[in-house]
C-alpha positions as CSV (number, residue, x, y, z in Angstrom):
1,S,12.3,19.8,-27.0
2,L,9.5,17.3,-27.5
3,L,11.8,14.3,-26.7
4,K,12.9,15.8,-23.3
5,L,9.2,16.4,-22.5
6,L,8.7,13.0,-23.2
7,K,11.6,11.7,-21.4
8,S,10.4,13.7,-18.4
9,F,6.9,12.4,-18.7
10,S,7.6,9.0,-18.8
11,K,9.9,9.6,-15.6
12,L,7.0,11.1,-13.9
13,S,4.5,8.2,-14.9
14,A,7.1,5.7,-13.3
15,F,7.3,7.3,-10.1
16,S,3.6,7.8,-10.0
17,Y,3.3,3.9,-10.6
18,Q,6.1,3.1,-8.1
19,H,4.0,5.4,-5.4
20,S,0.7,3.7,-6.4
21,A,2.4,0.2,-5.7
22,V,3.7,1.5,-2.5
23,S,0.1,2.9,-1.4
24,G,-1.1,-0.7,-2.4
25,Q,1.4,-2.4,-0.2
26,R,0.4,-0.3,2.6
27,S,-3.1,-1.1,2.2
28,A,-2.6,-4.9,1.9
29,V,-0.5,-4.5,5.1
30,S,-3.5,-2.4,7.0
31,G,-5.8,-5.2,5.8
32,Q,-3.5,-8.1,7.3
33,P,-4.4,-7.1,11.1
34,S,-8.1,-6.9,10.3
35,A,-8.0,-10.7,8.9
36,V,-6.0,-11.6,11.9
37,S,-8.7,-10.3,14.1
38,L,-11.2,-11.9,12.0
39,Q,-9.3,-15.3,12.3
40,R,-9.0,-15.0,15.8
41,S,-13.1,-14.3,16.4
42,A,-13.3,-17.5,14.5
43,V,-11.0,-19.4,16.7
44,S,-13.1,-18.1,19.8
45,G,-16.3,-18.6,18.2
46,Q,-15.4,-22.6,17.4
47,R,-14.0,-23.0,21.1
48,S,-17.5,-21.5,22.6
49,A,-19.2,-23.7,20.3
50,V,-16.9,-26.9,21.7
51,S,-17.7,-26.0,25.0
52,R,-21.3,-26.1,24.4
């Protein structure tokens, strides 16, 4: 029964690892738009500096 318990535990830990990896990818994806908006604001700032 101990072996069965170990197997089920390893399955569970693998599942939780996959879940954390997926949530990490999601947070990375949500972080991308903010980086894009930052680049845009930097570009608009350069343009205003050039127009001056």
